[in-house]
C-alpha positions as MATLAB code, in Angstrom:
seq = 'MYAYNDFTAGRVIIAINKDCVQQITPASFENSIFGIEINSIEVLFQNRGPADNDDNIGAIVMIHLRTNNPQAVIRAIERLTENPCVVFAEPDFYLEPHVIPNDPYFGELWGLRKIECPSAWSYAVGTGDVIVGVTDSGINSDHPDLRDNVWTAPRGQGKRGWNFEENNNQCLDNTGHGTHVAGTVGAVGNNYMGVTGVNWRVTLASLKIGNSVFNMAAAINAIDYANRNRIQILNNSWGTKFFSSSLKYAIDHYGGLFVVSAGNSGTNNDIAPVYPCSYNSKNLISVAAVNRDNDLAAFSNYGAVSVDIAAPGTDILSTSLGSRYSYLDGTSMAAPHVAGAAALLKGYRPELTPLEIKDIILSNADKNARLSGKVLTGGTINIKKMFESVSVRLVPAK';
ca = [
       0.000    0.000    0.000;
       1.237    3.475   -0.762;
       1.761    6.328    1.680;
       0.487    9.882    1.408;
       3.832   11.254    0.288;
       3.924    8.851   -2.672;
       1.436   10.898   -4.703;
       0.197   14.408   -5.436;
      -2.633   15.487   -3.164;
      -5.818   16.718   -4.802;
      -5.568   14.555   -7.929;
      -6.966   11.193   -8.981;
      -6.327    9.467  -12.302;
      -9.114    7.254  -13.611;
      -9.723    5.110  -16.672;
     -13.241    5.597  -18.071;
     -15.182    2.777  -19.711;
     -15.558    3.578  -23.414;
     -19.340    3.273  -23.093;
     -19.314    6.097  -20.531;
     -16.886    8.547  -22.120;
     -19.612   10.818  -23.428;
     -21.016   11.190  -19.914;
     -17.825   12.665  -18.489;
     -18.436   16.275  -17.478;
     -17.654   18.129  -14.244;
     -21.300   17.916  -13.292;
     -21.328   14.147  -13.677;
     -18.683   13.790  -10.997;
     -20.873   15.590   -8.504;
     -24.066   13.676   -9.134;
     -25.215   10.565   -7.387;
     -23.343    8.322   -9.822;
     -19.845    9.517   -8.981;
     -20.575   11.385   -5.771;
     -17.390   13.406   -5.331;
     -16.674   17.123   -5.546;
     -14.156   18.320   -8.110;
     -12.825   21.527   -9.617;
     -12.019   20.276  -13.099;
     -11.400   17.322  -15.392;
      -8.337   16.921  -17.595;
      -8.129   14.329  -20.366;
      -4.687   12.746  -20.243;
      -5.012   10.030  -22.859;
      -7.743    9.340  -25.413;
      -8.265    5.836  -26.788;
      -8.338    6.328  -30.542;
      -8.299    2.642  -31.434;
     -10.787    0.917  -33.774;
     -14.374    0.436  -32.666;
     -13.882   -3.311  -32.254;
     -10.869   -2.814  -29.977;
     -11.239   -5.319  -27.144;
      -9.835   -2.720  -24.769;
     -12.796   -1.334  -22.805;
     -11.032    1.892  -21.807;
     -12.263    4.962  -23.632;
     -10.068    7.581  -21.968;
      -7.761    8.218  -19.071;
      -8.571   11.424  -17.245;
      -7.349   13.256  -14.190;
      -9.812   14.836  -11.832;
      -8.792   17.752   -9.638;
     -10.451   17.486   -6.246;
     -11.662   20.503   -4.300;
      -9.467   19.601   -1.354;
      -5.739   18.930   -1.092;
      -6.149   16.620    1.865;
      -4.349   13.407    0.819;
      -6.981   11.353    2.597;
      -9.513   12.693    0.076;
      -7.562   10.970   -2.687;
      -7.916    7.602   -0.966;
     -11.610    8.158   -0.292;
     -12.232    9.216   -3.893;
     -10.468    6.122   -5.236;
     -12.536    3.858   -3.000;
     -15.756    5.448   -4.222;
     -14.781    5.582   -7.880;
     -13.737    1.945   -8.119;
     -17.274    0.937   -7.169;
     -18.681    2.680  -10.230;
     -19.203    0.586  -13.415;
     -18.061    3.499  -15.581;
     -14.623    3.422  -13.954;
     -12.207    0.715  -15.097;
      -9.653    1.691  -12.475;
      -8.709    4.643  -10.291;
      -5.334    5.493   -8.805;
      -3.334    8.380   -7.331;
      -1.153   10.707   -9.375;
       2.014    8.951   -8.229;
       5.333   10.712   -8.001;
       7.896    9.285  -10.395;
      11.464    8.759   -9.261;
      14.067    9.973  -11.723;
      17.126    7.756  -11.833;
      19.524   10.646  -11.611;
      22.945   10.077  -13.128;
      25.210   13.134  -13.324;
      27.041   13.991  -16.522;
      30.458   14.009  -14.846;
      32.677   11.877  -17.132;
      34.320    9.813  -14.356;
      31.043    8.915  -12.672;
      31.384    5.336  -13.905;
      34.509    4.995  -11.763;
      32.729    6.044   -8.565;
      31.717    2.574   -7.463;
      31.322    3.748   -3.879;
      28.579    6.231   -4.703;
      26.678    3.575   -6.606;
      27.177    1.048   -3.801;
      25.516    3.336   -1.269;
      22.743    4.138   -3.793;
      23.444    7.817   -4.335;
      21.647    7.926   -7.736;
      18.363    6.963   -6.081;
      18.945    9.413   -3.227;
      19.603   12.203   -5.723;
      15.975   11.954   -6.812;
      15.212   13.438   -3.385;
      18.053   15.952   -3.124;
      21.420   16.782   -4.677;
      22.595   19.106   -1.930;
      22.377   22.730   -0.982;
      24.988   25.365   -0.369;
      23.267   26.183    2.917;
      25.002   23.215    4.566;
      28.649   23.698    5.535;
      30.942   20.703    5.961;
      34.241   21.410    7.634;
      37.141   19.232    6.503;
      39.667   19.082    9.371;
      42.609   17.804    7.391;
      45.580   18.891    5.294;
      43.572   21.689    3.693;
      41.606   21.829    0.446;
      42.818   22.656   -3.035;
      40.200   25.378   -3.368;
      41.289   26.198   -6.937;
      40.468   22.716   -8.219;
      37.960   23.248  -11.058;
      35.726   20.485   -9.663;
      35.694   22.003   -6.153;
      36.005   25.775   -6.343;
      32.297   26.498   -6.794;
      31.569   24.595   -3.584;
      34.389   25.956   -1.427;
      33.417   28.159    1.499;
      34.038   31.877    1.658;
      34.883   32.524    5.290;
      33.698   35.572    7.259;
      35.892   38.652    6.969;
      39.082   38.409    8.971;
      38.946   34.612    9.213;
      40.660   33.649    5.991;
      39.211   33.463    2.521;
      38.495   29.720    2.375;
      39.034   28.654    5.970;
      41.958   28.708    8.388;
      45.298   27.063    9.083;
      45.121   26.123   12.752;
      48.640   24.728   12.979;
      50.327   27.909   11.765;
      47.526   30.298   12.802;
      47.140   31.988    9.456;
      44.854   31.950    6.429;
      47.146   29.697    4.343;
      44.821   26.693    4.292;
      45.600   25.251    0.856;
      46.407   21.554    0.625;
      50.014   20.450    0.088;
      49.547   16.670    0.241;
      46.211   15.954   -1.475;
      44.621   14.095    1.454;
      42.157   16.806    2.443;
      41.320   17.587   -1.165;
      40.507   13.925   -1.804;
      38.239   13.859    1.250;
      36.531   17.087    0.166;
      35.829   15.718   -3.302;
      33.954   12.719   -1.914;
      31.845   14.981    0.276;
      31.100   17.534   -2.381;
      32.875   17.742   -5.724;
      30.540   19.747   -7.958;
      28.069   17.425   -9.657;
      26.559   17.506  -13.124;
      29.103   20.008  -14.450;
      30.500   17.867  -17.304;
      33.763   17.634  -15.373;
      35.642   14.903  -13.524;
      33.794   13.367  -10.588;
      30.892   14.229   -8.325;
      30.648   14.119   -4.574;
      27.816   12.700   -2.520;
      26.530   16.288   -2.672;
      26.466   18.108   -5.994;
      26.121   21.357   -4.076;
      27.505   21.883   -0.584;
      29.802   24.366    1.133;
      33.261   22.978    1.952;
      35.312   24.721    4.662;
      39.059   24.106    4.697;
      40.086   23.648    8.327;
      43.766   22.838    8.055;
      45.318   21.065   11.046;
      48.628   19.980    9.483;
      50.184   18.456    6.393;
      51.208   14.794    6.471;
      50.960   14.786   10.284;
      48.162   16.557   12.107;
      48.202   18.473   15.366;
      45.736   17.772   18.206;
      45.736   21.333   19.501;
      44.977   22.505   15.963;
      42.107   20.006   15.746;
      40.617   21.254   19.018;
      40.930   24.837   17.824;
      39.281   23.897   14.523;
      36.313   22.397   16.391;
      35.914   25.631   18.341;
      36.101   27.578   15.073;
      33.406   25.322   13.596;
      31.181   26.093   16.576;
      31.694   29.826   16.237;
      30.920   29.753   12.522;
      27.988   27.333   12.770;
      29.591   24.679   10.605;
      27.068   21.877   10.888;
      29.191   18.814   10.031;
      32.862   18.000   10.493;
      34.729   15.253    8.620;
      37.734   14.008   10.586;
      39.804   11.427    8.720;
      42.525   11.022   11.351;
      43.159    9.490   14.753;
      45.538    8.583   17.568;
      46.013    5.778   20.077;
      46.210    8.337   22.891;
      43.126    9.307   24.873;
      42.751   13.074   25.138;
      40.286   14.559   27.600;
      40.659   17.919   25.856;
      39.773   16.526   22.442;
      36.825   14.610   23.853;
      35.566   17.721   25.641;
      35.726   19.722   22.401;
      33.838   17.011   20.494;
      31.211   16.662   23.229;
      30.621   20.417   23.114;
      30.600   20.733   19.348;
      27.115   21.649   18.143;
      27.196   19.611   14.951;
      27.746   16.060   13.738;
      31.315   14.757   14.106;
      32.201   12.052   11.547;
      35.468   10.133   12.058;
      37.455    7.373   10.383;
      38.097    4.124   12.255;
      41.795    3.736   11.388;
      43.875    1.599    9.064;
      45.666   -0.929   11.281;
      43.247   -3.816   10.688;
      42.710   -4.069   14.445;
      39.760   -4.122   16.831;
      39.166   -0.673   18.318;
      37.154   -2.233   21.142;
      40.384   -3.871   22.345;
      43.007   -1.363   21.196;
      41.175    1.978   21.089;
      41.802    4.584   18.440;
      40.598    8.103   19.155;
      38.396    9.959   18.406;
      36.717    6.836   16.958;
      36.546    5.124   20.352;
      35.047    8.059   22.250;
      31.437    7.539   23.310;
      30.458   11.067   22.269;
      26.781   11.170   21.323;
      27.311   13.360   18.256;
      30.072   11.158   16.795;
      29.774    8.632   13.944;
      32.747    6.309   13.405;
      33.282    4.702   10.020;
      35.041    1.542    8.841;
      35.917    0.801    5.201;
      34.543   -1.850    2.850;
      35.763   -2.928   -0.565;
      33.864   -3.424   -3.826;
      32.639   -6.841   -2.632;
      31.195   -5.262    0.521;
      33.750   -7.072    2.672;
      35.563   -5.243    5.441;
      38.722   -3.870    3.844;
      41.837   -5.763    4.982;
      43.362   -2.583    6.421;
      40.215   -1.299    8.147;
      39.889   -1.123   11.893;
      36.626   -2.391   13.286;
      34.740   -2.758   16.566;
      31.271   -3.980   17.388;
      30.952   -1.247   20.008;
      33.298    1.534   18.974;
      32.781    1.564   15.176;
      29.285    2.485   14.047;
      28.991    1.788   10.336;
      30.992    1.025    7.195;
      31.335    2.846    3.879;
      33.333    2.384    0.651;
      37.039    2.896    1.264;
      39.092    1.134   -1.437;
      39.940    2.370   -4.934;
      38.125    5.636   -4.277;
      38.522    8.188   -7.067;
      38.327   11.831   -6.037;
      39.855   15.262   -6.516;
      43.566   15.830   -5.980;
      46.192   18.562   -6.256;
      46.269   20.828   -9.272;
      43.395   19.899  -11.554;
      44.031   16.199  -11.138;
      42.157   13.205   -9.745;
      43.547   10.208   -7.884;
      42.603    6.867   -6.345;
      43.178    6.368   -2.623;
      42.411    3.655   -0.061;
      41.629    4.055    3.614;
      39.021    4.684    6.240;
      39.901    8.312    5.489;
      38.057    7.754    2.212;
      35.137    5.973    3.889;
      34.307    8.707    6.418;
      33.504   11.430    3.839;
      30.856    9.187    2.266;
      29.062    9.399    5.621;
      29.766   13.095    6.166;
      28.469   13.738    2.650;
      25.331   11.722    3.379;
      24.742   13.730    6.543;
      25.066   16.971    4.588;
      22.688   15.737    1.903;
      20.110   14.883    4.553;
      20.624   18.150    6.425;
      20.002   20.113    3.234;
      16.807   18.154    2.609;
      15.545   18.446    6.179;
      17.255   21.498    7.758;
      15.358   21.109   11.023;
      17.012   17.767   11.838;
      19.384   17.822   14.785;
      22.816   16.147   14.695;
      21.531   13.289   16.858;
      18.495   12.796   14.613;
      20.723   12.669   11.544;
      22.985   10.156   13.258;
      20.010    7.981   14.163;
      18.671    8.062   10.587;
      22.066    7.107    9.150;
      22.678    4.246   11.568;
      19.145    2.854   11.666;
      19.072    2.538    7.875;
      22.360    0.700    7.417;
      22.389   -1.942    4.697;
      22.849   -5.114    6.772;
      25.660   -7.463    5.793;
      26.390  -10.734    7.575;
      30.110  -10.255    6.918;
      30.020   -7.069    8.993;
      28.054   -8.578   11.856;
      30.157   -8.295   14.988;
      32.537   -5.945   13.169;
      30.573   -2.694   13.346;
      27.711   -1.640   15.584;
      25.074   -1.540   12.842;
      26.336   -4.669   11.080;
      26.186   -2.888    7.744;
      27.152   -0.149    5.327;
      25.571    3.224    4.832;
      22.647    3.286    2.377;
      21.591    6.784    1.391;
      18.512    5.661   -0.523;
      17.161    3.920    2.585;
      17.899    7.036    4.624;
      15.699    9.172    2.427;
      12.984    6.546    2.193;
      12.943    6.417    5.983;
      12.613   10.170    6.246;
       9.779   10.117    3.731;
       7.910    7.488    5.735;
       8.275    9.666    8.831;
       6.583   12.505    6.958;
       3.367   10.550    6.335;
       0.441   12.280    8.115;
      -1.433   10.285   10.710;
      -4.591    8.694    9.353;
];
């Protein structure tokens, strides 16, 4: 059975028996035969077949009801199907476009297809109102596939973000790691160029915390900066074996969603913790990596308690230095799939809180027996299921 958000309110499509076609007028729908109130009738398809056509449908018409209450559609269908002049009646269903961007390397983005981005893009492709902070090696903000999505910081706080290790506005990427992460979150989509991110449109803030090695104090400062600038989501593809009360405090008091990578040692984080992945912070999502076969990647850390969900993390193609693209492996590549999904959902439903977004992501994981006991959800992120779940939650009470 369909739900109210599966169709357009105020409309019913009906097939009229060919013997009754001549009777179809607005007045006829209000008389005792049809018994419903309408504003107008629109002929959608006329049967122009031969007179001896064994098809008993004379026309398909759409009736516009006088109310936009979706329950009226159901009631009208129930009444209409009892009438001998009506062959069938049904809602004006929404159609789901199978959205495939025109970016030439899209065929190489197996991870986006695995987590069903094309189906999710029929709901939303992203909005520049959502800011994702990339705490990393910086972002190549001049990359032609990123520059239209890169943040313009408030005056006095750097043009594209901030360098928290050196305390200046030089936040460009020197290694390519942060740029690769940023491309998965939000390389510009449908621009006839390179790749696309999970979001076609999103705002990417470059929060540089180092180059090939990152600095914890810089990370804490970046989290504070994200709070001050209302950056709703942070992607954090880094970690340490050392517990830091300061880092945990900053994460716990960050007002957005904090997405982290699980680590690349192939070990169990429940036994040998890696932070921030192993913190129990409520606003934190920790991400393991899977390969093309949906198996846990050989290098990926895991943990039935400390790692929440998995995402694609091998042979991931994304933006790089200059105008180039590159393939990288790692849980660093898995985390931005989840951060990108969170941003996509936040753009679609701005009122959702970080904890609500986390719950939607985790509760709609695509279950996989091979991940059972490896990650908390026992599955990988599925963006299509996320949006379907949100749509179900929007159905009015009957």
